[in-house]
PDB file of N, CA, C and O in Angstrom:
ATOM      1  N   UNK A   1       1.817  20.208  19.682  1.00  0.00           N
ATOM      2  CA  UNK A   1       2.535  20.138  18.435  1.00  0.00           C
ATOM      3  C   UNK A   1       3.449  21.349  18.350  1.00  0.00           C
ATOM      4  O   UNK A   1       2.998  22.480  18.533  1.00  0.00           O
ATOM      5  N   UNK A   2       4.688  21.132  18.082  1.00  0.00           N
ATOM      6  CA  UNK A   2       5.624  22.235  17.919  1.00  0.00           C
ATOM      7  C   UNK A   2       5.358  22.939  16.592  1.00  0.00           C
ATOM      8  O   UNK A   2       4.703  22.394  15.703  1.00  0.00           O
ATOM      9  N   UNK A   3       5.864  24.127  16.480  1.00  0.00           N
ATOM     10  CA  UNK A   3       5.729  24.889  15.256  1.00  0.00           C
ATOM     11  C   UNK A   3       6.979  24.717  14.408  1.00  0.00           C
ATOM     12  O   UNK A   3       7.996  24.205  14.876  1.00  0.00           O
ATOM     13  N   UNK A   4       6.892  25.148  13.162  1.00  0.00           N
ATOM     14  CA  UNK A   4       8.041  25.098  12.255  1.00  0.00           C
ATOM     15  C   UNK A   4       8.022  26.340  11.379  1.00  0.00           C
ATOM     16  O   UNK A   4       6.986  26.985  11.220  1.00  0.00           O
ATOM     17  N   UNK A   5       9.166  26.665  10.820  1.00  0.00           N
ATOM     18  CA  UNK A   5       9.265  27.808   9.914  1.00  0.00           C
ATOM     19  C   UNK A   5       9.530  27.264   8.521  1.00  0.00           C
ATOM     20  O   UNK A   5      10.456  26.481   8.311  1.00  0.00           O
ATOM     21  N   UNK A   6       8.709  27.687   7.575  1.00  0.00           N
ATOM     22  CA  UNK A   6       8.841  27.201   6.207  1.00  0.00           C
ATOM     23  C   UNK A   6       9.821  28.060   5.413  1.00  0.00           C
ATOM     24  O   UNK A   6      10.287  29.097   5.885  1.00  0.00           O
ATOM     25  N   UNK A   7      10.121  27.607   4.197  1.00  0.00           N
ATOM     26  CA  UNK A   7      11.087  28.331   3.379  1.00  0.00           C
ATOM     27  C   UNK A   7      10.542  29.637   2.810  1.00  0.00           C
ATOM     28  O   UNK A   7      11.238  30.321   2.060  1.00  0.00           O
ATOM     29  N   UNK A   8       9.308  29.991   3.156  1.00  0.00           N
ATOM     30  CA  UNK A   8       8.789  31.311   2.795  1.00  0.00           C
ATOM     31  C   UNK A   8       9.338  32.405   3.717  1.00  0.00           C
ATOM     32  O   UNK A   8       9.095  33.590   3.487  1.00  0.00           O
ATOM     33  N   UNK A   9      10.072  32.013   4.751  1.00  0.00           N
ATOM     34  CA  UNK A   9      10.655  32.954   5.709  1.00  0.00           C
ATOM     35  C   UNK A   9      11.503  33.995   4.987  1.00  0.00           C
ATOM     36  O   UNK A   9      12.288  33.664   4.098  1.00  0.00           O
ATOM     37  N   UNK A  10      11.334  35.256   5.381  1.00  0.00           N
ATOM     38  CA  UNK A  10      12.101  36.352   4.765  1.00  0.00           C
ATOM     39  C   UNK A  10      13.194  36.874   5.712  1.00  0.00           C
ATOM     40  O   UNK A  10      13.794  37.918   5.458  1.00  0.00           O
ATOM     41  N   UNK A  11      13.445  36.142   6.800  1.00  0.00           N
ATOM     42  CA  UNK A  11      14.492  36.521   7.757  1.00  0.00           C
ATOM     43  C   UNK A  11      14.313  37.944   8.287  1.00  0.00           C
ATOM     44  O   UNK A  11      15.263  38.724   8.349  1.00  0.00           O
ATOM     45  N   UNK A  12      13.096  38.257   8.660  1.00  0.00           N
ATOM     46  CA  UNK A  12      12.819  39.612   9.154  1.00  0.00           C
ATOM     47  C   UNK A  12      13.236  39.795  10.617  1.00  0.00           C
ATOM     48  O   UNK A  12      13.256  40.921  11.114  1.00  0.00           O
ATOM     49  N   UNK A  13      13.566  38.712  11.305  1.00  0.00           N
ATOM     50  CA  UNK A  13      14.101  38.730  12.672  1.00  0.00           C
ATOM     51  C   UNK A  13      13.074  38.969  13.780  1.00  0.00           C
ATOM     52  O   UNK A  13      13.461  38.990  14.949  1.00  0.00           O
ATOM     53  N   UNK A  14      11.803  39.147  13.478  1.00  0.00           N
ATOM     54  CA  UNK A  14      10.857  39.463  14.547  1.00  0.00           C
ATOM     55  C   UNK A  14      10.477  38.250  15.393  1.00  0.00           C
ATOM     56  O   UNK A  14      10.224  38.399  16.588  1.00  0.00           O
ATOM     57  N   UNK A  15      10.431  37.072  14.812  1.00  0.00           N
ATOM     58  CA  UNK A  15       9.978  35.891  15.559  1.00  0.00           C
ATOM     59  C   UNK A  15      10.943  35.504  16.676  1.00  0.00           C
ATOM     60  O   UNK A  15      10.511  35.137  17.768  1.00  0.00           O
ATOM     61  N   UNK A  16      12.217  35.582  16.416  1.00  0.00           N
ATOM     62  CA  UNK A  16      13.216  35.164  17.407  1.00  0.00           C
ATOM     63  C   UNK A  16      13.071  35.948  18.709  1.00  0.00           C
ATOM     64  O   UNK A  16      13.167  35.373  19.793  1.00  0.00           O
ATOM     65  N   UNK A  17      12.846  37.227  18.609  1.00  0.00           N
ATOM     66  CA  UNK A  17      12.725  38.074  19.789  1.00  0.00           C
ATOM     67  C   UNK A  17      11.451  37.808  20.579  1.00  0.00           C
ATOM     68  O   UNK A  17      11.411  38.057  21.784  1.00  0.00           O
ATOM     69  N   UNK A  18      10.415  37.309  19.924  1.00  0.00           N
ATOM     70  CA  UNK A  18       9.124  37.088  20.577  1.00  0.00           C
ATOM     71  C   UNK A  18       9.031  35.755  21.310  1.00  0.00           C
ATOM     72  O   UNK A  18       8.134  35.577  22.134  1.00  0.00           O
ATOM     73  N   UNK A  19       9.929  34.820  21.034  1.00  0.00           N
ATOM     74  CA  UNK A  19       9.827  33.480  21.605  1.00  0.00           C
ATOM     75  C   UNK A  19      10.246  33.468  23.076  1.00  0.00           C
ATOM     76  O   UNK A  19      11.403  33.751  23.387  1.00  0.00           O
ATOM     77  N   UNK A  20       9.319  33.144  23.986  1.00  0.00           N
ATOM     78  CA  UNK A  20       9.655  33.151  25.415  1.00  0.00           C
ATOM     79  C   UNK A  20      10.533  31.983  25.847  1.00  0.00           C
ATOM     80  O   UNK A  20      11.096  32.003  26.941  1.00  0.00           O
ATOM     81  N   UNK A  21      10.655  30.962  24.992  1.00  0.00           N
ATOM     82  CA  UNK A  21      11.464  29.785  25.329  1.00  0.00           C
ATOM     83  C   UNK A  21      12.807  29.749  24.617  1.00  0.00           C
ATOM     84  O   UNK A  21      13.552  28.778  24.749  1.00  0.00           O
ATOM     85  N   UNK A  22      13.123  30.790  23.869  1.00  0.00           N
ATOM     86  CA  UNK A  22      14.354  30.820  23.066  1.00  0.00           C
ATOM     87  C   UNK A  22      14.455  29.602  22.156  1.00  0.00           C
ATOM     88  O   UNK A  22      15.532  29.033  21.977  1.00  0.00           O
ATOM     89  N   UNK A  23      13.319  29.211  21.583  1.00  0.00           N
ATOM     90  CA  UNK A  23      13.277  28.047  20.697  1.00  0.00           C
ATOM     91  C   UNK A  23      13.626  28.398  19.254  1.00  0.00           C
ATOM     92  O   UNK A  23      13.862  27.506  18.440  1.00  0.00           O
ATOM     93  N   UNK A  24      13.660  29.684  18.933  1.00  0.00           N
ATOM     94  CA  UNK A  24      13.901  30.112  17.560  1.00  0.00           C
ATOM     95  C   UNK A  24      15.312  30.653  17.426  1.00  0.00           C
ATOM     96  O   UNK A  24      15.760  31.482  18.218  1.00  0.00           O
ATOM     97  N   UNK A  25      16.002  30.161  16.402  1.00  0.00           N
ATOM     98  CA  UNK A  25      17.359  30.647  16.122  1.00  0.00           C
ATOM     99  C   UNK A  25      17.579  30.641  14.615  1.00  0.00           C
ATOM    100  O   UNK A  25      16.825  30.025  13.862  1.00  0.00           O
ATOM    101  N   UNK A  26      18.610  31.330  14.202  1.00  0.00           N
ATOM    102  CA  UNK A  26      18.922  31.399  12.778  1.00  0.00           C
ATOM    103  C   UNK A  26      19.557  30.088  12.348  1.00  0.00           C
ATOM    104  O   UNK A  26      20.514  29.620  12.965  1.00  0.00           O
ATOM    105  N   UNK A  27      19.022  29.500  11.291  1.00  0.00           N
ATOM    106  CA  UNK A  27      19.600  28.300  10.701  1.00  0.00           C
ATOM    107  C   UNK A  27      20.549  28.691   9.587  1.00  0.00           C
ATOM    108  O   UNK A  27      20.932  29.857   9.489  1.00  0.00           O
ATOM    109  N   UNK A  28      20.939  27.743   8.740  1.00  0.00           N
ATOM    110  CA  UNK A  28      21.866  28.058   7.653  1.00  0.00           C
ATOM    111  C   UNK A  28      21.337  29.110   6.681  1.00  0.00           C
ATOM    112  O   UNK A  28      22.103  29.928   6.171  1.00  0.00           O
ATOM    113  N   UNK A  29      20.009  29.089   6.421  1.00  0.00           N
ATOM    114  CA  UNK A  29      19.442  30.048   5.479  1.00  0.00           C
ATOM    115  C   UNK A  29      18.248  30.818   6.030  1.00  0.00           C
ATOM    116  O   UNK A  29      18.059  31.993   5.714  1.00  0.00           O
ATOM    117  N   UNK A  30      17.447  30.153   6.853  1.00  0.00           N
ATOM    118  CA  UNK A  30      16.265  30.778   7.437  1.00  0.00           C
ATOM    119  C   UNK A  30      16.220  30.433   8.920  1.00  0.00           C
ATOM    120  O   UNK A  30      17.024  29.643   9.414  1.00  0.00           O
ATOM    121  N   UNK A  31      15.275  31.034   9.613  1.00  0.00           N
ATOM    122  CA  UNK A  31      15.116  30.735  11.038  1.00  0.00           C
ATOM    123  C   UNK A  31      14.609  29.315  11.231  1.00  0.00           C
ATOM    124  O   UNK A  31      13.976  28.735  10.348  1.00  0.00           O
ATOM    125  N   UNK A  32      14.898  28.773  12.395  1.00  0.00           N
ATOM    126  CA  UNK A  32      14.571  27.393  12.736  1.00  0.00           C
ATOM    127  C   UNK A  32      13.945  27.375  14.125  1.00  0.00           C
ATOM    128  O   UNK A  32      14.361  28.132  15.002  1.00  0.00           O
ATOM    129  N   UNK A  33      12.947  26.514  14.332  1.00  0.00           N
ATOM    130  CA  UNK A  33      12.332  26.345  15.645  1.00  0.00           C
ATOM    131  C   UNK A  33      12.747  24.999  16.206  1.00  0.00           C
ATOM    132  O   UNK A  33      12.495  23.962  15.593  1.00  0.00           O
ATOM    133  N   UNK A  34      13.384  25.013  17.373  1.00  0.00           N
ATOM    134  CA  UNK A  34      13.779  23.783  18.052  1.00  0.00           C
ATOM    135  C   UNK A  34      12.525  23.165  18.663  1.00  0.00           C
ATOM    136  O   UNK A  34      11.964  23.735  19.598  1.00  0.00           O
ATOM    137  N   UNK A  35      12.070  22.015  18.161  1.00  0.00           N
ATOM    138  CA  UNK A  35      10.834  21.431  18.674  1.00  0.00           C
ATOM    139  C   UNK A  35      10.932  20.979  20.124  1.00  0.00           C
ATOM    140  O   UNK A  35       9.910  20.803  20.788  1.00  0.00           O
ATOM    141  N   UNK A  36      12.141  20.790  20.620  1.00  0.00           N
ATOM    142  CA  UNK A  36      12.320  20.409  22.023  1.00  0.00           C
ATOM    143  C   UNK A  36      12.070  21.575  22.974  1.00  0.00           C
ATOM    144  O   UNK A  36      11.855  21.374  24.169  1.00  0.00           O
ATOM    145  N   UNK A  37      12.099  22.801  22.434  1.00  0.00           N
ATOM    146  CA  UNK A  37      11.865  23.986  23.255  1.00  0.00           C
ATOM    147  C   UNK A  37      10.544  24.679  22.948  1.00  0.00           C
ATOM    148  O   UNK A  37      10.079  25.496  23.742  1.00  0.00           O
ATOM    149  N   UNK A  38       9.936  24.366  21.813  1.00  0.00           N
ATOM    150  CA  UNK A  38       8.703  25.041  21.406  1.00  0.00           C
ATOM    151  C   UNK A  38       7.507  24.472  22.155  1.00  0.00           C
ATOM    152  O   UNK A  38       7.234  23.272  22.105  1.00  0.00           O
ATOM    153  N   UNK A  39       6.807  25.348  22.845  1.00  0.00           N
ATOM    154  CA  UNK A  39       5.573  24.962  23.539  1.00  0.00           C
ATOM    155  C   UNK A  39       4.361  25.659  22.925  1.00  0.00           C
ATOM    156  O   UNK A  39       3.277  25.646  23.508  1.00  0.00           O
ATOM    157  N   UNK A  40       4.539  26.265  21.757  1.00  0.00           N
ATOM    158  CA  UNK A  40       3.493  27.084  21.127  1.00  0.00           C
ATOM    159  C   UNK A  40       3.029  28.176  22.083  1.00  0.00           C
ATOM    160  O   UNK A  40       1.885  28.625  22.020  1.00  0.00           O
ATOM    161  N   UNK A  41       3.912  28.593  22.954  1.00  0.00           N
ATOM    162  CA  UNK A  41       3.683  29.624  23.969  1.00  0.00           C
ATOM    163  C   UNK A  41       2.726  29.180  25.074  1.00  0.00           C
ATOM    164  O   UNK A  41       2.302  30.001  25.887  1.00  0.00           O
ATOM    165  N   UNK A  42       2.381  27.890  25.115  1.00  0.00           N
ATOM    166  CA  UNK A  42       1.568  27.369  26.209  1.00  0.00           C
ATOM    167  C   UNK A  42       2.331  27.628  27.511  1.00  0.00           C
ATOM    168  O   UNK A  42       3.525  27.341  27.603  1.00  0.00           O
ATOM    169  N   UNK A  43       1.652  28.161  28.493  1.00  0.00           N
ATOM    170  CA  UNK A  43       2.282  28.516  29.755  1.00  0.00           C
ATOM    171  C   UNK A  43       2.703  29.977  29.808  1.00  0.00           C
ATOM    172  O   UNK A  43       2.919  30.530  30.886  1.00  0.00           O
ATOM    173  N   UNK A  44       2.818  30.596  28.646  1.00  0.00           N
ATOM    174  CA  UNK A  44       3.218  32.003  28.568  1.00  0.00           C
ATOM    175  C   UNK A  44       2.078  32.886  28.048  1.00  0.00           C
ATOM    176  O   UNK A  44       1.713  33.882  28.672  1.00  0.00           O
ATOM    177  N   UNK A  45       1.531  32.504  26.903  1.00  0.00           N
ATOM    178  CA  UNK A  45       0.525  33.313  26.206  1.00  0.00           C
ATOM    179  C   UNK A  45      -0.594  32.424  25.678  1.00  0.00           C
ATOM    180  O   UNK A  45      -0.454  31.202  25.629  1.00  0.00           O
ATOM    181  N   UNK A  46      -1.704  33.042  25.285  1.00  0.00           N
ATOM    182  CA  UNK A  46      -2.828  32.302  24.719  1.00  0.00           C
ATOM    183  C   UNK A  46      -2.579  31.872  23.277  1.00  0.00           C
ATOM    184  O   UNK A  46      -3.155  30.887  22.813  1.00  0.00           O
ATOM    185  N   UNK A  47      -1.731  32.598  22.574  1.00  0.00           N
ATOM    186  CA  UNK A  47      -1.430  32.321  21.166  1.00  0.00           C
ATOM    187  C   UNK A  47       0.076  32.316  20.965  1.00  0.00           C
ATOM    188  O   UNK A  47       0.790  33.030  21.669  1.00  0.00           O
ATOM    189  N   UNK A  48       0.578  31.521  20.012  1.00  0.00           N
ATOM    190  CA  UNK A  48       2.014  31.556  19.705  1.00  0.00           C
ATOM    191  C   UNK A  48       2.415  32.955  19.224  1.00  0.00           C
ATOM    192  O   UNK A  48       1.872  33.471  18.246  1.00  0.00           O
ATOM    193  N   UNK A  49       3.353  33.539  19.915  1.00  0.00           N
ATOM    194  CA  UNK A  49       3.750  34.911  19.610  1.00  0.00           C
ATOM    195  C   UNK A  49       4.453  35.036  18.269  1.00  0.00           C
ATOM    196  O   UNK A  49       4.291  36.047  17.586  1.00  0.00           O
ATOM    197  N   UNK A  50       5.222  34.042  17.879  1.00  0.00           N
ATOM    198  CA  UNK A  50       5.912  34.106  16.588  1.00  0.00           C
ATOM    199  C   UNK A  50       4.915  34.140  15.436  1.00  0.00           C
ATOM    200  O   UNK A  50       5.120  34.850  14.452  1.00  0.00           O
ATOM    201  N   UNK A  51       3.844  33.375  15.560  1.00  0.00           N
ATOM    202  CA  UNK A  51       2.802  33.360  14.531  1.00  0.00           C
ATOM    203  C   UNK A  51       2.132  34.727  14.461  1.00  0.00           C
ATOM    204  O   UNK A  51       1.822  35.214  13.373  1.00  0.00           O
ATOM    205  N   UNK A  52       1.909  35.343  15.613  1.00  0.00           N
ATOM    206  CA  UNK A  52       1.243  36.645  15.667  1.00  0.00           C
ATOM    207  C   UNK A  52       2.031  37.740  14.954  1.00  0.00           C
ATOM    208  O   UNK A  52       1.440  38.627  14.337  1.00  0.00           O
ATOM    209  N   UNK A  53       3.364  37.685  15.036  1.00  0.00           N
ATOM    210  CA  UNK A  53       4.181  38.770  14.474  1.00  0.00           C
ATOM    211  C   UNK A  53       4.729  38.479  13.082  1.00  0.00           C
ATOM    212  O   UNK A  53       5.256  39.384  12.435  1.00  0.00           O
ATOM    213  N   UNK A  54       4.621  37.257  12.611  1.00  0.00           N
ATOM    214  CA  UNK A  54       5.193  36.897  11.302  1.00  0.00           C
ATOM    215  C   UNK A  54       4.462  37.616  10.167  1.00  0.00           C
ATOM    216  O   UNK A  54       3.257  37.435   9.993  1.00  0.00           O
ATOM    217  N   UNK A  55       5.184  38.428   9.397  1.00  0.00           N
ATOM    218  CA  UNK A  55       4.527  39.182   8.325  1.00  0.00           C
ATOM    219  C   UNK A  55       4.194  38.358   7.083  1.00  0.00           C
ATOM    220  O   UNK A  55       3.406  38.798   6.247  1.00  0.00           O
ATOM    221  N   UNK A  56       4.784  37.165   6.950  1.00  0.00           N
ATOM    222  CA  UNK A  56       4.532  36.353   5.756  1.00  0.00           C
ATOM    223  C   UNK A  56       3.805  35.044   6.073  1.00  0.00           C
ATOM    224  O   UNK A  56       3.626  34.199   5.196  1.00  0.00           O
ATOM    225  N   UNK A  57       3.395  34.886   7.310  1.00  0.00           N
ATOM    226  CA  UNK A  57       2.625  33.708   7.734  1.00  0.00           C
ATOM    227  C   UNK A  57       3.297  32.400   7.331  1.00  0.00           C
ATOM    228  O   UNK A  57       2.696  31.560   6.662  1.00  0.00           O
ATOM    229  N   UNK A  58       4.542  32.242   7.744  1.00  0.00           N
ATOM    230  CA  UNK A  58       5.315  31.047   7.379  1.00  0.00           C
ATOM    231  C   UNK A  58       5.596  30.139   8.580  1.00  0.00           C
ATOM    232  O   UNK A  58       6.573  29.391   8.572  1.00  0.00           O
ATOM    233  N   UNK A  59       4.744  30.197   9.616  1.00  0.00           N
ATOM    234  CA  UNK A  59       4.987  29.400  10.824  1.00  0.00           C
ATOM    235  C   UNK A  59       3.758  28.530  11.127  1.00  0.00           C
ATOM    236  O   UNK A  59       2.924  28.889  11.958  1.00  0.00           O
ATOM    237  N   UNK A  60       3.658  27.388  10.445  1.00  0.00           N
ATOM    238  CA  UNK A  60       2.562  26.462  10.728  1.00  0.00           C
ATOM    239  C   UNK A  60       2.947  25.463  11.821  1.00  0.00           C
ATOM    240  O   UNK A  60       4.077  25.462  12.309  1.00  0.00           O
ATOM    241  N   UNK A  61       2.000  24.627  12.189  1.00  0.00           N
ATOM    242  CA  UNK A  61       2.285  23.535  13.121  1.00  0.00           C
ATOM    243  C   UNK A  61       3.118  22.486  12.388  1.00  0.00           C
ATOM    244  O   UNK A  61       2.929  22.246  11.196  1.00  0.00           O
ATOM    245  N   UNK A  62       4.023  21.880  13.104  1.00  0.00           N
ATOM    246  CA  UNK A  62       4.902  20.871  12.530  1.00  0.00           C
ATOM    247  C   UNK A  62       4.207  19.508  12.586  1.00  0.00           C
ATOM    248  O   UNK A  62       4.050  18.955  13.674  1.00  0.00           O
ATOM    249  N   UNK A  63       3.789  18.953  11.450  1.00  0.00           N
ATOM    250  CA  UNK A  63       3.058  17.689  11.458  1.00  0.00           C
ATOM    251  C   UNK A  63       3.905  16.498  11.914  1.00  0.00           C
ATOM    252  O   UNK A  63       3.366  15.433  12.216  1.00  0.00           O
ATOM    253  N   UNK A  64       5.207  16.672  11.963  1.00  0.00           N
ATOM    254  CA  UNK A  64       6.092  15.591  12.405  1.00  0.00           C
ATOM    255  C   UNK A  64       6.374  15.649  13.901  1.00  0.00           C
ATOM    256  O   UNK A  64       7.111  14.815  14.426  1.00  0.00           O
ATOM    257  N   UNK A  65       5.791  16.629  14.594  1.00  0.00           N
ATOM    258  CA  UNK A  65       6.029  16.799  16.022  1.00  0.00           C
ATOM    259  C   UNK A  65       4.692  17.036  16.717  1.00  0.00           C
ATOM    260  O   UNK A  65       4.405  18.149  17.159  1.00  0.00           O
ATOM    261  N   UNK A  66       3.882  15.996  16.812  1.00  0.00           N
ATOM    262  CA  UNK A  66       2.531  16.102  17.350  1.00  0.00           C
ATOM    263  C   UNK A  66       2.551  16.011  18.874  1.00  0.00           C
ATOM    264  O   UNK A  66       3.083  15.061  19.448  1.00  0.00           O
ATOM    265  N   UNK A  67       1.958  17.025  19.520  1.00  0.00           N
ATOM    266  CA  UNK A  67       1.860  17.068  20.979  1.00  0.00           C
ATOM    267  C   UNK A  67       0.501  17.638  21.373  1.00  0.00           C
ATOM    268  O   UNK A  67      -0.040  18.507  20.689  1.00  0.00           O
ATOM    269  N   UNK A  68      -0.039  17.144  22.468  1.00  0.00           N
ATOM    270  CA  UNK A  68      -1.292  17.683  23.003  1.00  0.00           C
ATOM    271  C   UNK A  68      -0.984  18.938  23.817  1.00  0.00           C
ATOM    272  O   UNK A  68       0.176  19.227  24.109  1.00  0.00           O
ATOM    273  N   UNK A  69      -2.021  19.676  24.178  1.00  0.00           N
ATOM    274  CA  UNK A  69      -1.825  20.843  25.047  1.00  0.00           C
ATOM    275  C   UNK A  69      -1.232  20.428  26.386  1.00  0.00           C
ATOM    276  O   UNK A  69      -0.399  21.146  26.939  1.00  0.00           O
ATOM    277  N   UNK A  70      -1.650  19.275  26.919  1.00  0.00           N
ATOM    278  CA  UNK A  70      -1.080  18.786  28.180  1.00  0.00           C
ATOM    279  C   UNK A  70       0.405  18.503  28.044  1.00  0.00           C
ATOM    280  O   UNK A  70       1.179  18.805  28.953  1.00  0.00           O
ATOM    281  N   UNK A  71       0.815  17.922  26.915  1.00  0.00           N
ATOM    282  CA  UNK A  71       2.233  17.659  26.689  1.00  0.00           C
ATOM    283  C   UNK A  71       3.021  18.957  26.537  1.00  0.00           C
ATOM    284  O   UNK A  71       4.151  19.061  27.015  1.00  0.00           O
ATOM    285  N   UNK A  72       2.424  19.948  25.871  1.00  0.00           N
ATOM    286  CA  UNK A  72       3.086  21.245  25.723  1.00  0.00           C
ATOM    287  C   UNK A  72       3.241  21.922  27.082  1.00  0.00           C
ATOM    288  O   UNK A  72       4.275  22.532  27.352  1.00  0.00           O
ATOM    289  N   UNK A  73       2.231  21.823  27.932  1.00  0.00           N
ATOM    290  CA  UNK A  73       2.314  22.404  29.271  1.00  0.00           C
ATOM    291  C   UNK A  73       3.368  21.685  30.107  1.00  0.00           C
ATOM    292  O   UNK A  73       4.103  22.322  30.861  1.00  0.00           O
ATOM    293  N   UNK A  74       3.444  20.380  29.977  1.00  0.00           N
ATOM    294  CA  UNK A  74       4.481  19.618  30.691  1.00  0.00           C
ATOM    295  C   UNK A  74       5.876  20.034  30.225  1.00  0.00           C
ATOM    296  O   UNK A  74       6.793  20.167  31.036  1.00  0.00           O
ATOM    297  N   UNK A  75       6.032  20.240  28.908  1.00  0.00           N
ATOM    298  CA  UNK A  75       7.318  20.705  28.371  1.00  0.00           C
ATOM    299  C   UNK A  75       7.650  22.092  28.925  1.00  0.00           C
ATOM    300  O   UNK A  75       8.802  22.372  29.257  1.00  0.00           O
ATOM    301  N   UNK A  76       6.637  22.959  29.024  1.00  0.00           N
ATOM    302  CA  UNK A  76       6.824  24.298  29.585  1.00  0.00           C
ATOM    303  C   UNK A  76       7.378  24.199  31.010  1.00  0.00           C
ATOM    304  O   UNK A  76       8.341  24.887  31.350  1.00  0.00           O
ATOM    305  N   UNK A  77       6.768  23.342  31.849  1.00  0.00           N
ATOM    306  CA  UNK A  77       7.240  23.189  33.224  1.00  0.00           C
ATOM    307  C   UNK A  77       8.644  22.599  33.274  1.00  0.00           C
ATOM    308  O   UNK A  77       9.446  22.989  34.123  1.00  0.00           O
ATOM    309  N   UNK A  78       8.947  21.679  32.390  1.00  0.00           N
ATOM    310  CA  UNK A  78      10.286  21.093  32.341  1.00  0.00           C
ATOM    311  C   UNK A  78      11.316  22.157  31.955  1.00  0.00           C
ATOM    312  O   UNK A  78      12.398  22.212  32.540  1.00  0.00           O
ATOM    313  N   UNK A  79      10.991  22.987  30.989  1.00  0.00           N
ATOM    314  CA  UNK A  79      11.908  24.056  30.583  1.00  0.00           C
ATOM    315  C   UNK A  79      12.115  25.051  31.720  1.00  0.00           C
ATOM    316  O   UNK A  79      13.226  25.544  31.915  1.00  0.00           O
ATOM    317  N   UNK A  80      11.052  25.351  32.474  1.00  0.00           N
ATOM    318  CA  UNK A  80      11.190  26.252  33.627  1.00  0.00           C
ATOM    319  C   UNK A  80      12.153  25.670  34.652  1.00  0.00           C
ATOM    320  O   UNK A  80      13.024  26.375  35.162  1.00  0.00           O
ATOM    321  N   UNK A  81      11.998  24.397  34.949  1.00  0.00           N
ATOM    322  CA  UNK A  81      12.847  23.726  35.938  1.00  0.00           C
ATOM    323  C   UNK A  81      14.292  23.670  35.464  1.00  0.00           C
ATOM    324  O   UNK A  81      15.214  23.878  36.253  1.00  0.00           O
ATOM    325  N   UNK A  82      14.495  23.389  34.170  1.00  0.00           N
ATOM    326  CA  UNK A  82      15.847  23.305  33.615  1.00  0.00           C
ATOM    327  C   UNK A  82      16.571  24.647  33.661  1.00  0.00           C
ATOM    328  O   UNK A  82      17.797  24.690  33.760  1.00  0.00           O
ATOM    329  N   UNK A  83      15.816  25.743  33.589  1.00  0.00           N
ATOM    330  CA  UNK A  83      16.417  27.085  33.569  1.00  0.00           C
ATOM    331  C   UNK A  83      16.667  27.668  34.949  1.00  0.00           C
ATOM    332  O   UNK A  83      17.201  28.771  35.065  1.00  0.00           O
ATOM    333  N   UNK A  84      16.294  26.952  35.989  1.00  0.00           N
ATOM    334  CA  UNK A  84      16.499  27.478  37.349  1.00  0.00           C
ATOM    335  C   UNK A  84      17.897  27.215  37.829  1.00  0.00           C
ATOM    336  O   UNK A  84      18.245  27.587  38.950  1.00  0.00           O
TER     337      UNK A  84
END
């Protein structure tokens, strides 16, 4: 399941720098997570790094983008291949 950023975001800029897949970018008003790039850090870390550093805890799982750990790992490998 990809993550999402809620409107509680305070635009502190820390999450974007922590994302190993460059899935986080600034949207019109708050940061946005591209679900096509978000692997919840599967393949990189044990825990989603953006969630770890968020000071306002505004990064829950996106209920509209349900994926298993196997699917997240497959996405991780696909992103690696695409970046080569």
